[in-house]
TORVEXNU-915930 format. One line per 4 residues: their letters; for each residue x, y, z of N, C-alpha, C, O, CB. Coordinates in steps of 0.02 Angstrom, whole numbers, plus 50000, padded with zeros to 5 digits. Glycine has a CB too. Layout:
BEGIN
a = X:Y:Z:X:Y:Z:X:Y:Z:X:Y:Z:X:Y:Z  ...
//
This chain:
BEGIN
mpet = 57655:55753:49439:57727:55758:49448:57757:55688:49455:57734:55650:49498:57743:55803:49510  57807:55671:49415:57837:55605:49420:57869:55593:49490:57900:55638:49518:57890:55596:49366  57859:55533:49515:57888:55513:49579:57942:55460:49566:57927:55406:49540:57833:55484:49628  58005:55475:49583:58059:55428:49572:58050:55367:49617:58042:55374:49677:58127:55461:49584
iata = 58053:55308:49587:58049:55245:49623:58118:55218:49637:58133:55194:49692:58006:55194:49585  58161:55221:49586:58229:55193:49592:58274:55223:49538:58250:55249:49487:58228:55116:49587  58338:55219:49549:58388:55238:49499:58439:55182:49493:58447:55141:49539:58422:55306:49519  58473:55181:49437:58526:55131:49427:58580:55161:49383:58567:55203:49340:58497:55066:49395
rwra = 58641:55137:49394:58698:55158:49354:58740:55096:49340:58756:55058:49386:58740:55214:49389  58758:55085:49277:58795:55026:49257:58859:55046:49221:58865:55100:49192:58753:54981:49213  58907:54999:49223:58969:55004:49184:58968:54948:49133:58953:54891:49150:59033:55001:49230  58983:54964:49071:58987:54913:49018:59050:54871:49029:59103:54899:49046:58988:54946:48947
ldre = 59046:54806:49020:59102:54761:49028:59132:54739:48961:59188:54715:48958:59082:54700:49067  59094:54748:48907:59116:54726:48841:59143:54782:48797:59163:54771:48740:59060:54692:48805  59145:54843:48824:59169:54902:48788:59175:54959:48839:59156:54951:48897:59121:54922:48728  59201:55016:48818:59201:55075:48861:59131:55102:48862:59098:55108:48810:59251:55129:48836
gedk = 59106:55118:48922:59040:55149:48924:59004:55140:48990:59024:55100:49033:58999:55122:48870  58951:55179:48997:58908:55174:49056:58838:55196:49037:58826:55225:48984:58937:55216:49114  58793:55181:49083:58723:55199:49073:58695:55216:49141:58712:55184:49191:58682:55142:49038  58652:55266:49144:58617:55280:49206:58544:55292:49190:58527:55317:49136:58647:55342:49243
crla = 58501:55273:49237:58430:55271:49222:58390:55287:49285:58412:55273:49341:58410:55203:49194  58332:55316:49275:58285:55331:49329:58218:55300:49312:58194:55308:49256:58279:55408:49342  58188:55266:49360:58121:55239:49353:58075:55283:49394:58086:55295:49453:58117:55164:49377  58022:55309:49362:57975:55354:49396:57903:55329:49386:57886:55301:49334:57982:55426:49369
rven = 57863:55341:49436:57791:55330:49431:57760:55393:49403:57773:55448:49428:57759:55310:49501  57719:55386:49352:57683:55442:49321:57610:55424:49319:57591:55366:49332:57711:55459:49250  57569:55472:49302:57497:55458:49297:57485:55401:49248:57509:55403:49191:57459:55522:49275  57449:55351:49270:57430:55292:49229:57488:55247:49210:57481:55208:49162:57398:55316:49166
gfml = 57544:55250:49245:57598:55203:49229:57666:55223:49257:57671:55249:49312:57604:55196:49156  57717:55211:49216:57786:55221:49237:57827:55249:49179:57804:55250:49122:57817:55155:49262  57887:55272:49195:57931:55299:49144:58003:55284:49162:58024:55291:49220:57920:55376:49136  58042:55262:49112:58114:55253:49119:58147:55310:49081:58131:55324:49024:58138:55183:49091
vgha = 58194:55344:49114:58231:55398:49082:58304:55382:49091:58328:55377:49148:58212:55469:49112  58341:55374:49036:58411:55354:49042:58457:55390:48995:58437:55424:48948:58416:55281:49030  58522:55380:49009:58576:55414:48972:58632:55363:48963:58667:55347:49011:58601:55478:49010  58641:55337:48903:58693:55289:48887:58750:55324:48850:58738:55361:48801:58665:55230:48845
rfrd = 58811:55312:48873:58870:55340:48842:58919:55282:48832:58938:55250:48880:58902:55398:48885  58939:55270:48768:58982:55212:48756:59019:55219:48690:59001:55260:48647:58941:55147:48757  59071:55179:48684:59109:55175:48622:59096:55106:48592:59100:55055:48626:59187:55187:48633  59079:55105:48527:59073:55041:48492:59115:55044:48429:59157:55090:48423:58998:55026:48475
gagw = 59106:54998:48383:59148:54996:48323:59144:55058:48280:59189:55070:48240:59128:54937:48282  59091:55098:48287:59083:55159:48247:59110:55221:48281:59118:55273:48250:59010:55169:48230  59125:55216:48346:59149:55274:48384:59106:55285:48445:59074:55239:48470:59149:55337:48340  59106:55347:48470:59069:55363:48531:58995:55375:48517:58975:55400:48464:59098:55425:48564
aald = 58955:55355:48565:58883:55367:48562:58860:55400:48627:58884:55382:48681:58844:55300:48550  58815:55447:48621:58782:55479:48678:58708:55476:48663:58681:55518:48627:58807:55554:48690  58674:55426:48692:58604:55414:48678:58562:55423:48741:58578:55395:48793:58593:55344:48648  58509:55462:48734:58461:55472:48789:58398:55436:48769:58379:55435:48711:58448:55548:48803
yvvr = 58365:55405:48819:58304:55369:48805:58251:55383:48857:58265:55392:48916:58318:55294:48801  58189:55384:48833:58130:55390:48876:58083:55335:48854:58061:55333:48797:58096:55463:48871  58067:55290:48901:58022:55234:48887:57961:55244:48931:57967:55246:48993:58056:55164:48898  57903:55249:48900:57840:55257:48938:57806:55189:48943:57801:55153:48894:57793:55309:48904
lgad = 57783:55173:49004:57754:55108:49018:57685:55115:49046:57670:55163:49082:57799:55069:49067  57642:55068:49029:57575:55067:49058:57579:55040:49129:57632:55019:49152:57528:55025:49016  57522:55041:49163:57519:55014:49231:57534:54939:49233:57551:54912:49285:57450:55027:49262  57528:54906:49175:57542:54834:49169:57615:54820:49153:57633:54762:49140:57498:54803:49116
wrtl = 57659:54871:49154:57730:54865:49141:57746:54847:49068:57800:54820:49055:57761:54814:49188  57701:54860:49022:57714:54849:48951:57730:54917:48918:57703:54969:48939:57654:54815:48916  57772:54916:48868:57794:54977:48835:57737:55010:48797:57700:54976:48760:57852:54962:48787  57730:55075:48806:57683:55115:48767:57720:55152:48712:57697:55157:48655:57645:55165:48813
sadi = 57779:55179:48729:57819:55216:48680:57891:55221:48704:57906:55211:48763:57790:55286:48666  57935:55236:48657:58006:55247:48674:58034:55298:48626:58024:55294:48565:58047:55180:48670  58070:55346:48654:58105:55397:48614:58179:55390:48628:58200:55388:48686:58080:55470:48631  58220:55385:48576:58292:55380:48582:58321:55437:48541:58308:55443:48481:58319:55310:48557
tgdr = 58360:55479:48574:58389:55537:48540:58463:55543:48560:58484:55515:48610:58351:55602:48558  58501:55578:48520:58570:55591:48536:58614:55589:48475:58595:55612:48421:58595:55541:48585  58674:55562:48484:58725:55562:48433:58763:55495:48436:58779:55471:48490:58774:55622:48441  58776:55466:48378:58817:55406:48374:58866:55415:48317:58847:55422:48259:58774:55342:48363
agea = 58930:55415:48334:58984:55423:48285:58974:55484:48241:58986:55482:48181:58989:55360:48241  58952:55539:48272:58944:55602:48236:58879:55609:48197:58869:55660:48164:59000:55610:48190  58835:55559:48201:58771:55564:48166:58714:55570:48217:58714:55536:48268:58760:55502:48121  58667:55613:48201:58609:55624:48246:58565:55562:48247:58555:55529:48196:58569:55686:48224
vawq = 58538:55548:48306:58491:55493:48316:58426:55524:48341:58426:55564:48388:58519:55439:48367  58370:55506:48309:58304:55529:48330:58254:55475:48310:58227:55476:48254:58285:55600:48298  58242:55428:48356:58198:55372:48342:58139:55373:48390:58148:55387:48450:58236:55304:48347  58080:55360:48364:58021:55356:48407:57983:55293:48390:57966:55279:48333:57976:55419:48397
ftrt = 57970:55254:48442:57930:55193:48437:57866:55203:48478:57868:55230:48533:57970:55130:48463  57810:55181:48450:57746:55187:48485:57708:55120:48477:57706:55091:48423:57703:55247:48458  57679:55097:48533:57639:55035:48531:57568:55053:48551:57556:55083:48604:57668:54981:48579  57520:55035:48509:57449:55043:48524:57417:54974:48516:57411:54949:48461:57415:55097:48476
ggdw = 57397:54944:48572:57374:54875:48570:57432:54832:48548:57484:54832:48581:57313:54867:48521  57423:54794:48494:57477:54753:48467:57514:54785:48409:57559:54755:48381:57451:54688:48447  57495:54847:48391:57524:54880:48332:57579:54928:48353:57572:54966:48400:57469:54916:48293  57634:54926:48315:57691:54970:48327:57701:55016:48268:57686:55000:48210:57755:54928:48340
tfnd = 57729:55076:48284:57754:55120:48232:57826:55137:48249:57846:55138:48307:57710:55185:48225  57866:55152:48197:57934:55176:48204:57938:55241:48165:57929:55242:48105:57987:55124:48180  57952:55296:48201:57953:55363:48170:57890:55374:48129:57893:55396:48071:58016:55372:48126  57833:55359:48158:57766:55369:48130:57747:55323:48072:57692:55329:48046:57759:55439:48108
apap = 57791:55277:48052:57775:55230:47999:57756:55162:48030:57788:55141:48078:57835:55221:47949  57705:55129:48005:57686:55064:48032:57746:55015:48031:57786:55015:47985:57628:55034:47993  57750:54975:48084:57803:54925:48091:57771:54856:48102:57773:54830:48158:57853:54942:48149  57741:54828:48049:57703:54765:48057:57745:54706:48081:57718:54659:48109:57670:54748:47993
dlqd = 57811:54707:48069:57853:54652:48091:57857:54648:48167:57878:54597:48195:57923:54660:48063  57837:54701:48201:57839:54702:48275:57772:54685:48306:57764:54689:48367:57862:54771:48299  57724:54665:48265:57656:54650:48288:57658:54607:48351:57692:54556:48355:57617:54613:48232  57621:54629:48401:57610:54594:48464:57671:54593:48511:57668:54560:48563:57590:54524:48450
addi = 57725:54628:48495:57780:54634:48544:57755:54674:48604:57720:54724:48595:57843:54668:48512  57772:54652:48664:57751:54686:48725:57795:54745:48744:57772:54793:48774:57749:54637:48782  57859:54741:48726:57907:54788:48752:57957:54810:48699:57960:54782:48644:57944:54759:48810  57995:54861:48717:58054:54881:48679:58114:54853:48716:58116:54854:48777:58058:54961:48671
dlaf = 58163:54827:48680:58225:54803:48709:58281:54841:48675:58299:54826:48618:58234:54725:48702  58309:54891:48709:58363:54931:48682:58428:54894:48697:58449:54891:48755:58364:55004:48712  58461:54868:48646:58519:54825:48656:58578:54862:48688:58624:54829:48713:58541:54797:48590  58578:54927:48688:58634:54966:48716:58626:54980:48791:58668:55015:48819:58641:55031:48679
tpat = 58574:54954:48823:58564:54966:48895:58531:54905:48928:58490:54872:48897:58521:55029:48906  58549:54891:48991:58513:54838:49028:58447:54863:49058:58409:54824:49086:58557:54811:49082  58434:54927:49052:58374:54957:49084:58309:54926:49059:58262:54918:49097:58373:55032:49072  58306:54909:48995:58243:54885:48967:58227:54812:48983:58175:54787:48961:58243:54895:48893
nlmp = 58270:54778:49020:58251:54713:49047:58201:54722:49104:58169:54674:49125:58314:54674:49072  58196:54783:49129:58152:54798:49186:58080:54777:49175:58049:54748:49219:58155:54872:49202  58053:54792:49115:57981:54781:49105:57962:54707:49112:57917:54692:49151:57961:54806:49036  57995:54660:49077:57977:54590:49088:57993:54566:49159:57957:54525:49187:58013:54546:49037
lrrl = 58047:54592:49187:58064:54572:49256:58010:54594:49305:57998:54559:49355:58132:54602:49277  57979:54651:49293:57924:54673:49337:57861:54630:49328:57822:54624:49375:57907:54747:49323  57853:54600:49270:57795:54556:49258:57808:54484:49278:57761:54444:49281:57775:54559:49185  57871:54467:49291:57889:54398:49308:57859:54378:49374:57867:54414:49424:57966:54390:49310
pqvg = 57822:54321:49377:57793:54300:49441:57847:54281:49492:57904:54267:49473:57746:54240:49430  57830:54282:49555:57877:54264:49608:57903:54193:49602:57959:54178:49621:57845:54274:49676  57861:54150:49574:57881:54081:49560:57859:54068:49488:57801:54077:49471:57848:54029:49610  57906:54046:49446:57886:54029:49379:57925:54064:49325:57981:54088:49335:57816:54043:49369
rldt = 57894:54065:49266:57927:54088:49205:57881:54136:49167:57820:54131:49171:57946:54027:49160  57912:54182:49132:57876:54229:49088:57906:54223:49018:57966:54231:49009:57881:54302:49115  57864:54209:48969:57884:54211:48899:57855:54274:48870:57796:54289:48879:57859:54147:48859  57896:54312:48834:57874:54376:48807:57910:54390:48742:57958:54356:48724:57888:54432:48858
tsaw = 57886:54439:48706:57916:54460:48643:57930:54534:48646:57889:54573:48670:57869:54443:48582  57989:54553:48622:58008:54623:48623:58027:54648:48553:58045:54608:48509:58067:54634:48671  58021:54713:48544:58047:54746:48485:58121:54761:48501:58136:54805:48541:58007:54813:48466  58165:54723:48471:58237:54724:48487:58272:54775:48443:58275:54767:48382:58268:54654:48478
vrlp = 58299:54828:48473:58331:54883:48438:58406:54878:48448:58431:54883:48504:58304:54952:48463  58443:54869:48391:58515:54862:48393:58548:54913:48347:58517:54940:48301:58536:54790:48373  58611:54925:48362:58652:54969:48320:58698:54926:48278:58715:54871:48299:58693:55019:48363  58719:54949:48218:58701:55013:48187:58630:55012:48160:58596:54961:48160:58750:55030:48131
gptv = 58610:55068:48138:58543:55072:48108:58501:55127:48136:58519:55185:48134:58508:55007:48117  58444:55108:48164:58437:55048:48204:58416:54987:48162:58383:54993:48111:58386:55060:48258  58437:54930:48186:58412:54866:48162:58358:54846:48212:58372:54842:48272:58469:54811:48155  58297:54834:48188:58241:54820:48233:58209:54754:48210:58192:54746:48152:58189:54878:48233
svls = 58201:54708:48258:58168:54645:48243:58135:54619:48307:58144:54648:48361:58219:54592:48215  58097:54566:48300:58064:54535:48357:58115:54491:48394:58155:54457:48362:58002:54494:48335  58113:54491:48459:58155:54448:48501:58111:54412:48551:58080:54443:48594:58210:54490:48537  58107:54345:48545:58070:54304:48592:58114:54290:48652:58170:54265:48645:58046:54237:48558
qsyt = 58089:54306:48711:58129:54301:48772:58092:54260:48824:58030:54257:48825:58145:54370:48799  58131:54228:48868:58102:54196:48927:58143:54216:48988:58204:54221:48986:58099:54118:48918  58106:54227:49042:58135:54244:49107:58109:54192:49157:58048:54183:49162:58118:54318:49129  58153:54158:49193:58133:54108:49242:58163:54126:49309:58224:54131:49316:58154:54037:49220
rerg = 58120:54136:49359:58143:54155:49425:58179:54095:49457:58155:54039:49454:58085:54179:49470  58237:54109:49487:58276:54059:49523:58285:54081:49595:58258:54132:49615:58344:54047:49488  58322:54043:49633:58333:54060:49704:58368:54127:49712:58406:54149:49669:58375:54005:49738  58353:54159:49768:58383:54224:49781:58358:54275:49732:58300:54275:49713:58459:54219:49779
nyvh = 58402:54318:49711:58384:54370:49663:58411:54354:49594:58434:54399:49559:58411:54438:49687  58408:54291:49575:58433:54270:49509:58376:54251:49463:58325:54223:49484:58482:54212:49517  58386:54267:49399:58337:54252:49347:58375:54222:49288:58425:54250:49265:58297:54316:49326  58351:54165:49263:58380:54137:49202:58346:54173:49143:58285:54178:49139:58369:54059:49197
yaav = 58388:54199:49098:58364:54236:49040:58385:54200:48977:58442:54177:48971:58391:54309:49040  58340:54194:48929:58356:54164:48864:58321:54204:48809:58264:54225:48816:58335:54090:48862  58357:54213:48754:58331:54248:48695:58338:54201:48636:58393:54182:48617:58369:54317:48682  58281:54183:48606:58280:54131:48554:58318:54152:48491:58363:54116:48470:58208:54115:48536
esdf = 58301:54209:48461:58329:54228:48396:58405:54240:48399:58439:54231:48349:58295:54290:48371  58431:54260:48456:58503:54271:48462:58539:54210:48492:58600:54211:48499:58517:54332:48504  58501:54158:48510:58530:54098:48540:58575:54116:48600:58631:54091:48606:58569:54058:48488  58549:54159:48643:58587:54184:48700:58551:54166:48764:58490:54170:48768:58597:54261:48695
ethl = 58589:54147:48815:58560:54138:48881:58612:54153:48934:58672:54145:48924:58532:54067:48889  58587:54173:48992:58630:54190:49048:58588:54191:49112:58528:54181:49110:58666:54259:49036  58622:54204:49167:58588:54214:49231:58598:54287:49251:58655:54311:49256:58615:54166:49286  58543:54322:49264:58545:54391:49285:58536:54395:49360:58496:54358:49389:58491:54433:49248
svde = 58573:54439:49391:58559:54457:49461:58518:54521:49458:58537:54569:49424:58626:54467:49503  58462:54523:49495:58417:54581:49492:58404:54608:49562:58411:54572:49612:58351:54562:49458  58385:54672:49566:58368:54702:49630:58293:54701:49643:58255:54676:49601:58394:54774:49633  58273:54727:49699:58202:54724:49719:58157:54767:49674:58096:54758:49675:58195:54747:49791
hgfv = 58186:54813:49636:58146:54855:49591:58139:54825:49521:58098:54847:49481:58177:54924:49585  58179:54773:49506:58177:54743:49440:58235:54764:49395:58237:54745:49337:58113:54758:49407  58281:54804:49421:58340:54823:49383:58393:54768:49387:58400:54735:49439:58369:54890:49408  58428:54758:49332:58483:54710:49330:58541:54736:49371:58561:54794:49365:58505:54696:49256
rdyp = 58568:54692:49414:58630:54708:49451:58691:54685:49412:58739:54722:49404:58629:54676:49522  58687:54624:49388:58743:54594:49353:58717:54558:49291:58673:54515:49295:58782:54544:49399  58744:54578:49233:58728:54547:49169:58795:54520:49144:58832:54556:49110:58694:54599:49117  58811:54457:49160:58879:54431:49150:58909:54447:49082:58880:54434:49030:58879:54357:49160
glwe = 58970:54476:49085:59007:54493:49025:58984:54556:48990:59018:54580:48944:59002:54438:48978  58927:54585:49011:58901:54644:48976:58895:54705:49021:58917:54760:49002:58834:54629:48947  58865:54697:49081:58852:54755:49124:58859:54737:49198:58846:54680:49218:58781:54782:49111  58881:54786:49238:58880:54779:49310:58857:54845:49341:58873:54899:49317:58950:54757:49338
rlde = 58818:54838:49395:58793:54898:49430:58849:54932:49468:58894:54899:49495:58736:54879:49479  58848:54997:49469:58899:55037:49504:58872:55071:49566:58912:55092:49608:58927:55088:49458  58807:55078:49573:58779:55121:49625:58754:55083:49686:58713:55110:49724:58724:55161:49597  58776:55022:49697:58751:54986:49755:58804:54981:49808:58791:54952:49861:58727:54916:49735
//
């Protein structure tokens, strides 16, 4: 039986929308279950996601289902070792990515944040899933722990960096210009 560890709810700052998520401990690992509702350039989206994680906080699989601008969404990502599949087809471009990064939610920053040492930096690679599409590519990321509950975040391929405020569970509290927590 899944044991809830934490929950989070965010409001989008760059568009209309919100996301809520639950982190649960399951046999042999963890699971994120979330519900993102937002408006983007194509219209309204209602996307549900389930991300299964190993005990090492690395992604094992992710299912994204729902509706975006009137079109059904049903995507499944699976990682076995360093190999990924997308809807059961091999995805060699994602070779050796540790995690899934769903661009429509701050929830998936959790996995690298949980692996980040108390002092230092973590360099990691994610399978970056963006809309429309999905558009899926590799995203090289770095997380560097700073004073308090702040983490410097940088993503190489998007040339993006910011400072994240995080909670004791590894959920983002404040993602400047993009997301803010509502449930604290």
